[in-house]
C-alpha positions in Angstrom: -0.1 -0.1 -0.1 2.8 2.3 0.8 4.2 1.8 -2.4 1.2 2.5 -4.3 0.8 5.6 -2.4 4.1 6.9 -3.4 3.4 5.9 -7.1 0.2 8.3 -6.9 1.9 11.1 -5.3 4.6 10.8 -7.9 2.1 10.6 -10.7 0.2 13.5 -9.3 3.4 15.3 -9.1 4.3 14.7 -12.7 0.6 15.6 -13.9 0.6 18.9 -11.9 4.1 19.9 -13.4 2.9 19.0 -16.9 -0.3 21.3 -16.0 1.8 24.0 -14.8 4.0 23.7 -18.5 0.5 24.0 -20.2 -0.2 27.0 -18.1 -1.6 29.8 -19.2 -4.1 28.1 -21.8 -6.6 30.8 -21.6 -6.7 34.4 -20.3 -5.6 35.0 -16.9 -7.5 37.6 -14.4 -5.8 40.1 -12.4 -8.2 41.5 -9.9 -7.0 45.0 -8.6 -9.4 45.8 -5.6 -8.9 49.6 -6.0 -10.1 52.2 -8.7 -7.9 53.1 -11.4 -5.6 56.1 -10.6 -3.8 54.7 -7.6 -0.7 52.7 -7.5 -1.9 49.2 -7.5 -3.6 49.6 -11.0 -0.6 50.7 -12.9 1.4 48.0 -11.4 -0.9 45.3 -12.4 -1.2 46.6 -15.7 2.2 46.7 -16.3 2.9 43.4 -15.1 0.1 42.2 -17.2 1.3 43.7 -20.4 4.7 42.3 -19.7 3.5 38.9 -19.1 1.2 38.9 -21.9 4.3 39.5 -24.1 6.4 36.6 -22.7 3.5 34.2 -22.2 1.6 34.9 -25.6 -1.8 35.1 -23.5 -4.0 37.8 -22.2 -3.6 39.0 -18.8 -7.0 41.1 -18.2 -7.0 43.5 -15.3 -10.3 44.1 -13.5 -10.9 46.9 -11.1 -13.2 45.8 -8.1 -12.7 48.5 -5.6 -14.3 49.0 -2.2 -13.8 48.5 1.5 -10.2 48.9 1.7 -9.6 46.5 -0.9 -11.4 43.6 0.8 -14.4 43.5 -1.8 -12.1 42.6 -4.8 -9.7 40.4 -2.5 -12.6 38.5 -1.2 -13.7 37.8 -4.9 -10.1 36.3 -5.7 -10.3 34.2 -2.4 -13.6 32.6 -3.5 -12.4 32.1 -7.1 -11.6 28.6 -8.4 -7.9 27.8 -7.4 -6.9 27.0 -11.1 -4.1 29.4 -11.7 -6.4 31.7 -13.6 -7.1 34.5 -10.9 -4.4 36.5 -9.1 -5.1 39.8 -7.0 -2.8 42.7 -6.6 -3.0 44.0 -2.9 -2.2 47.1 -1.0 -0.8 47.3 2.5 -4.6 47.5 3.3 -4.4 43.8 3.2 -2.3 43.6 6.4 -5.2 45.5 8.4 -8.4 44.3 7.1 -8.7 41.1 9.2 -8.6 43.5 12.3 -10.6 46.2 10.9 -13.6 44.6 9.4 -16.1 42.8 11.2 -17.1 39.4 9.6 -14.7 39.7 6.8 -15.8 36.9 4.4 -12.2 35.3 4.1 -9.3 34.6 6.2 -6.4 36.8 5.1 -3.7 34.1 6.4 -5.5 31.0 5.1 -7.6 31.8 2.0 -5.0 33.3 -0.1 -1.8 31.6 -1.2 1.2 34.1 -1.5 3.0 34.6 -4.7 5.4 37.7 -4.2 6.2 41.0 -2.2 6.7 43.1 -5.0 8.1 46.2 -3.3 7.5 48.7 -0.5 7.7 52.3 -0.1 7.5 55.1 2.7 4.2 57.2 2.9 4.2 60.8 1.8 2.0 63.6 3.2 1.3 66.2 0.5 -0.6 69.2 -0.2 -1.5 71.3 -3.1 1.2 73.9 -4.1 -1.3 76.6 -3.7 -1.7 75.7 0.1 0.7 77.4 2.6 2.6 74.5 4.2 6.1 73.9 3.6 6.6 71.2 6.5 4.6 69.1 8.8 5.5 71.0 11.5 3.3 73.9 9.8 0.6 71.6 9.5 0.7 70.6 13.1 0.8 74.3 14.3 -2.1 75.3 12.1 -4.3 72.5 13.4 -3.2 73.5 17.0 -3.8 77.3 16.4 -7.3 76.3 14.8 -8.7 72.8 15.8 -10.8 70.8 13.4 -9.8 73.4 10.5 -7.4 71.1 8.7 -8.6 68.3 6.6 -6.3 65.0 5.2 -7.3 62.3 3.2 -6.5 58.6 3.0 -7.3 55.8 1.0 -9.6 54.5 3.6 -10.7 54.2 7.4 -8.3 52.1 9.1 -5.8 51.8 6.4 -2.1 52.1 7.2 -2.1 55.7 6.1 -4.9 56.6 8.4 -3.5 54.6 11.5 -0.1 56.6 10.8 -2.0 59.8 11.3 -3.9 58.4 14.5 -0.3 57.7 16.0 0.9 60.9 14.8 -2.2 62.9 16.4 -1.5 61.1 19.6 2.2 61.9 19.6 1.9 65.4 18.7 -1.3 66.5 20.7 -3.2 67.9 17.5 -6.2 67.0 15.5 -7.0 66.7 11.9 -10.1 66.2 10.1 -9.9 62.5 8.6 -11.2 62.3 4.9 -11.5 58.6 3.7 -11.5 57.7 0.0 -12.0 54.5 -2.0 -8.5 55.1 -3.5 -5.5 57.1 -4.5 -7.0 58.7 -7.7 -10.1 60.0 -6.0 -8.1 61.3 -3.0 -5.5 63.0 -5.4 -8.5 64.7 -7.3 -9.6 66.0 -4.1 -6.3 67.5 -3.0 -5.7 69.1 -6.3 -9.4 70.4 -6.2 -9.1 72.0 -3.1 -11.8 69.8 -1.5 -9.2 68.7 1.2 -6.0 70.1 2.4 -3.5 67.3 2.6 -3.2 63.6 1.7 -1.3 60.6 3.0 -0.4 58.1 0.3 2.6 56.1 -0.7 5.4 57.9 -2.3 4.5 55.8 -5.2 1.1 57.6 -5.3 2.0 61.3 -4.7 5.6 61.7 -5.9 4.7 62.1 -9.6 2.2 64.9 -8.5 5.1 66.5 -6.5 7.8 66.3 -9.3 5.3 67.5 -11.7 4.6 70.7 -9.5 1.1 70.0 -8.6 1.7 69.0 -5.0 4.1 69.9 -2.1 5.4 67.2 0.1 5.7 67.9 3.8 6.8 64.5 5.3 7.6 61.1 4.4 7.3 58.1 6.8 10.6 56.1 6.4 13.6 55.6 8.6 15.4 57.7 6.2 14.3 60.2 3.7 12.9 58.6 0.6 15.2 58.5 -2.4 12.1 59.6 -4.6 11.7 62.6 -2.2 15.3 63.5 -0.8 14.5 67.1 -0.1 11.5 66.1 2.2 12.1 65.4 5.8 10.7 62.5 7.6 8.3 62.5 10.2 11.0 61.4 12.7 13.1 64.4 11.8 9.9 66.7 12.6 9.6 65.5 16.1 7.7 62.1 15.9 10.3 59.6 17.1 10.2 56.2 15.9 7.1 56.7 13.8 7.4 54.7 10.5 5.0 53.5 8.0 5.5 51.4 4.7 3.1 51.1 1.7 3.5 47.6 0.0 2.4 45.6 -2.8 1.6 41.9 -3.1 0.4 39.3 -5.4 -1.7 36.6 -4.0 -3.8 33.8 -5.6 -6.7 31.5 -4.3 -5.7 28.9 -1.5 -5.3 25.5 -3.2 -3.7 26.5 -6.5 -1.3 24.1 -7.5 2.3 24.8 -6.1 3.9 24.4 -9.8 1.4 27.1 -11.2 2.5 29.6 -8.5 6.2 28.6 -8.9 5.7 29.2 -12.6 4.0 32.4 -12.1 6.6 33.6 -9.6 9.4 32.8 -11.9 7.7 34.6 -15.0 7.2 37.6 -12.5 10.8 37.7 -11.3 11.9 38.1 -14.9 9.6 41.0 -15.7 10.5 42.7 -12.6 14.2 42.1 -13.6 13.7 44.1 -16.8 15.6 47.3 -16.8 12.4 49.6 -18.0 10.1 48.0 -15.6 12.8 48.5 -12.9 13.1 52.2 -13.7 9.4 52.8 -13.9 8.7 51.2 -10.6 11.7 52.7 -8.6 12.1 56.1 -10.3 8.6 56.6 -11.6 6.9 55.4 -8.5 9.4 55.7 -5.9 9.2 51.9 -5.2 12.1 49.8 -3.3 11.7 46.7 -5.2 11.9 43.5 -3.1 10.7 40.7 -5.5 10.4 38.2 -2.5 9.6 34.4 -2.6 6.0 33.3 -1.7 7.1 32.5 2.0 8.7 35.9 2.7 5.3 37.3 1.3 3.6 35.3 3.9 5.8 36.2 6.7 5.7 39.9 5.9 2.0 39.9 5.8 1.7 38.1 9.1 4.0 40.7 10.6 2.0 43.7 9.3 -1.3 42.4 10.4 0.2 42.0 14.0 1.6 45.5 14.1 -1.3 47.4 12.8 -3.9 45.0 14.3 -2.6 46.3 17.7 -3.2 50.0 16.8 -6.7 49.3 15.5 -7.4 47.2 18.8 -5.8 49.8 21.0 -7.9 52.8 19.5 -10.8 50.8 18.6 -11.0 51.7 15.0 -14.0 50.3 13.1 -15.3 50.9 9.3 -18.8 50.3 10.5 
């Protein structure tokens, strides 16, 4: 019986490997759980275009925004684990389990990790017509006239919002929080003057800053961001130890055959190794490329869930 079992296991492994070699035999779906215009959407479209060229198959991006990315991610988690659905997540993936009551999927168990693409510190920016040059100016303005300064994020309980919560606690000031469904809508409201500032990844805001439409007043890394070297960190402006990073990961439904995950991972490594892709992501979007193993993505996700889950719990932050 043991020999038969070993034979069956070996046969299954051979079949799975052959299946992976034939993949993709039809269009592959890339779910983006945010609207167009942020940082996740262009990343997925860039990867899809490059994979399409290499594998001679369509990679179709579907935007399914809402609830901090959990709606689209939930759709991916419930999709057939056949290697034809992947989801590009943002850092909100690491907080939704603690933030959203009755989340219809288990972040740690219902999705199989593929790759941590990269990370970037956050930036806080305002339209160039606004008066503030530093975050210290923003703090002083909010203390002089409480509840007068509004700041957007890509959603209640997202890491950008949680960073603001911690900054306000440390600095003894109060901002009006304006949550949006994604980076694109937030940018439009900053530029349109509906809100005074916004917090988003350096990848999201640095193109607006370099284009002269916005002015960055702070970043959230341990050191200054390479994309915004003249902008002081929150640490430099009186918030010791306060750091936060945006990050981008790729998952697929749990149960997807490992040979397919390995094949996709290998193809993605090739894509993110291309000079033009690296330039777009590092110089154009301010991203620090990581291009991790699936295992490293899972470890990173669990660490983020523990870190930010505590902030959510300590401050009783909810989306409902």
